[in-house]
C-alpha positions as CSV (number, residue, x, y, z in Angstrom):
1,M,151.1,-35.4,155.6
2,K,154.1,-34.7,157.8
3,A,155.7,-31.3,158.1
4,D,159.0,-30.6,159.9
5,K,159.9,-27.1,160.9
6,L,162.9,-25.7,162.6
7,H,162.3,-22.9,165.0
8,R,164.9,-20.5,166.2
9,R,164.2,-17.4,168.2
10,Q,166.4,-15.0,170.2
11,T,165.9,-13.3,173.4
12,K,168.1,-11.8,176.1
13,S,168.4,-11.7,179.8
14,I,170.4,-9.6,182.3
15,H,171.8,-11.1,185.5
16,R,173.3,-9.0,188.2
17,S,174.8,-10.6,191.4
18,A,174.1,-9.0,194.7
19,G,177.1,-7.1,195.9
20,S,178.8,-7.5,192.6
21,A,179.8,-4.7,190.1
22,A,179.1,-6.8,187.1
23,A,176.1,-7.2,184.7
24,V,176.0,-10.1,182.3
25,I,174.1,-10.0,179.0
26,T,173.2,-13.5,177.8
27,L,171.5,-14.8,174.7
28,L,168.9,-17.7,174.7
29,V,168.5,-19.6,171.4
30,S,166.0,-22.4,170.9
31,G,166.0,-25.1,168.2
32,G,163.2,-27.6,168.0
33,C,161.6,-29.9,165.4
34,L,157.8,-29.9,165.3
35,S,155.9,-32.5,163.4
36,G,152.2,-33.0,162.7
37,G,149.6,-33.3,160.0
38,G,146.7,-31.3,158.6
39,G,143.2,-31.4,159.9
40,S,140.5,-29.1,161.1
41,D,140.8,-30.1,164.8
42,P,144.3,-29.6,166.2
43,T,143.5,-31.8,169.2
44,I,143.2,-34.9,166.9
45,S,146.4,-36.4,165.6
46,P,146.2,-38.0,162.1
47,A,147.4,-41.6,161.8
48,G,151.1,-41.9,161.5
49,S,151.8,-38.4,162.9
50,Q,154.4,-37.8,165.6
51,P,154.0,-35.7,168.7
52,P,155.9,-32.4,168.8
53,L,159.5,-32.6,170.0
54,Q,160.5,-30.5,173.0
55,S,162.6,-27.4,172.1
56,V,166.2,-27.3,173.4
57,W,167.4,-24.0,174.7
58,E,171.0,-22.9,174.7
59,K,172.3,-20.1,176.9
60,T,175.4,-18.1,175.9
61,V,177.1,-15.3,177.6
62,V,177.5,-12.4,175.1
63,K,178.9,-9.6,177.2
64,T,180.0,-8.9,180.8
65,L,179.8,-5.3,181.9
66,N,181.7,-3.6,184.7
67,A,178.5,-2.0,186.0
68,G,178.1,0.8,188.6
69,G,175.3,0.6,191.1
70,L,172.8,2.7,189.1
71,L,173.4,1.2,185.7
72,T,170.5,-0.7,184.1
73,P,171.7,-2.0,180.7
74,Y,168.2,-2.5,179.2
75,A,169.6,-4.9,176.6
76,K,167.5,-5.3,173.5
77,A,168.0,-7.9,170.7
78,A,166.8,-8.3,167.1
79,S,167.6,-11.0,164.6
80,D,168.4,-9.9,161.0
81,G,167.3,-13.3,159.6
82,N,170.8,-14.0,158.2
83,G,172.5,-15.7,161.2
84,S,173.2,-12.5,163.2
85,V,171.6,-10.9,166.2
86,H,171.9,-7.2,166.9
87,I,172.0,-6.2,170.6
88,S,171.9,-2.7,172.1
89,Y,172.5,-1.8,175.7
90,F,173.7,0.9,178.1
91,S,177.1,0.9,179.8
92,D,178.8,3.3,182.2
93,A,180.6,6.3,180.8
94,P,183.2,8.5,182.7
95,Q,181.5,10.8,185.2
96,Y,181.5,14.5,184.4
97,E,181.6,17.1,187.3
98,N,180.4,14.3,189.7
99,S,177.5,13.5,187.5
100,L,176.8,10.1,186.1
101,R,177.0,9.4,182.4
102,Y,176.0,6.4,180.2
103,Y,176.9,5.2,176.7
104,V,174.6,3.5,174.2
105,N,176.3,0.4,172.7
106,H,175.6,-1.8,169.7
107,L,177.0,-5.2,168.9
108,V,176.4,-8.0,166.4
109,W,176.4,-11.6,167.6
110,D,177.3,-14.4,165.0
111,L,175.0,-17.3,165.8
112,E,177.1,-19.8,163.8
113,N,180.5,-18.9,165.3
114,K,179.0,-17.9,168.7
115,S,181.1,-14.7,168.8
116,I,180.9,-11.0,168.5
117,S,181.4,-9.9,164.9
118,L,181.0,-6.1,165.5
119,E,181.1,-3.9,168.6
120,E,180.7,-0.1,168.7
121,T,179.7,2.8,171.0
122,L,177.3,5.4,169.8
123,T,178.2,9.1,170.3
124,A,174.9,10.2,171.7
125,D,175.0,13.9,172.6
126,P,175.2,14.9,176.3
127,P,173.1,17.8,177.6
128,Q,174.4,21.2,176.4
129,P,177.9,19.9,175.6
130,T,180.3,22.8,175.9
131,D,183.2,20.8,177.3
132,P,184.9,18.0,175.3
133,A,185.2,16.0,178.5
134,D,181.4,15.9,178.8
135,K,180.4,12.7,177.0
136,G,177.4,10.3,177.2
137,L,173.8,10.5,178.3
138,D,172.8,11.6,181.8
139,N,170.4,8.7,182.3
140,C,169.8,5.0,181.4
141,T,166.0,5.2,181.8
142,T,164.8,3.5,178.6
143,L,166.2,1.9,175.5
144,N,164.6,0.2,172.5
145,M,165.9,-1.1,169.2
146,E,164.5,-2.4,165.8
147,L,166.0,-3.2,162.4
148,D,164.9,-1.3,159.4
149,L,164.0,-2.8,156.0
150,F,167.7,-3.0,155.1
151,G,168.7,-4.8,158.4
152,Q,170.3,-1.6,159.9
153,P,169.7,-0.9,163.6
154,V,167.6,2.0,164.8
155,I,168.0,2.7,168.6
156,A,165.7,4.9,170.6
157,Y,166.4,6.4,174.1
158,Q,165.9,9.4,176.4
159,G,168.3,12.2,175.5
160,G,168.5,15.6,173.9
161,S,167.9,18.8,175.8
162,L,167.3,19.4,179.5
163,N,163.8,19.8,180.7
164,E,162.8,23.2,182.1
165,C,160.9,22.1,185.2
166,G,161.8,19.8,188.0
167,K,164.9,17.7,188.0
168,P,167.2,18.9,185.2
169,W,167.9,15.9,183.0
170,Q,167.8,15.0,179.3
171,S,164.1,14.8,178.5
172,D,163.6,14.2,174.7
173,V,162.9,11.1,172.7
174,M,166.0,10.6,170.6
175,F,166.9,7.9,168.1
176,S,170.1,7.0,166.3
177,V,170.4,5.4,162.9
178,K,173.3,3.8,161.3
179,E,173.8,5.3,157.8
180,A,176.7,4.5,155.5
181,G,178.7,3.0,158.3
182,S,178.3,5.8,160.8
183,W,175.7,6.7,163.4
184,S,173.5,9.8,163.2
185,E,171.3,11.1,166.1
186,Y,167.9,12.6,165.5
187,L,165.2,14.2,167.6
188,G,162.1,12.0,167.8
189,G,159.8,14.0,170.2
190,I,159.7,16.8,172.8
191,G,157.6,16.8,175.9
192,Y,155.4,19.9,175.6
193,V,153.6,21.0,178.7
194,E,150.7,23.2,177.5
195,R,149.3,23.8,181.0
196,N,152.5,25.5,182.1
197,P,153.0,28.8,180.2
198,V,156.5,29.4,181.8
199,F,158.1,25.9,181.5
200,T,156.9,24.3,178.3
201,N,159.7,21.7,177.8
202,G,158.8,18.6,179.8
203,V,159.9,15.0,179.8
204,A,159.0,12.9,176.7
205,G,161.4,10.1,176.6
206,I,160.7,8.0,179.7
207,N,159.0,5.3,177.6
208,T,160.2,4.8,174.1
209,S,159.4,2.2,171.5
């Protein structure tokens, strides 16, 4: 018996040139044909079977960012199974009062046309936003993304309120969900410091998944 299977999988890589203010998000797609037969011992090939063919990888540049020195894009990718790949990443936002800011971005890559079919920036809340000019997150520490049962992206990151002890930065686990065509931000977790009766709000969002 002979079975042919086509394997495609998506991943991503980020390349930054030394001394350059650019970060490149690339997509790697592999397509290969595996053939073989049944049998209890995978090391023994049945008569007439063919050896597996080597996968061929194709590298495509998806996005080039004008990156500042402290930006880490943390690009994440997920396939929806319908010919599109969702990618989320950080980008630089305008500074506010000499403090760095970062945007959370989402785009959709069409595998067949090899082009971006959707590109958008999330409106993640800055810490204590009292000035309309204050936009974006104050860190690009961690970022993760998955697709829900309906193929909609859910993106998690460190944001929310400022911690009460140590360096003041956004310290909560936050996640944004796309609902009815628009993004909504929700609180996922707060870092509670039970051993400190004075400062109870610690950092919870350094590692999110």
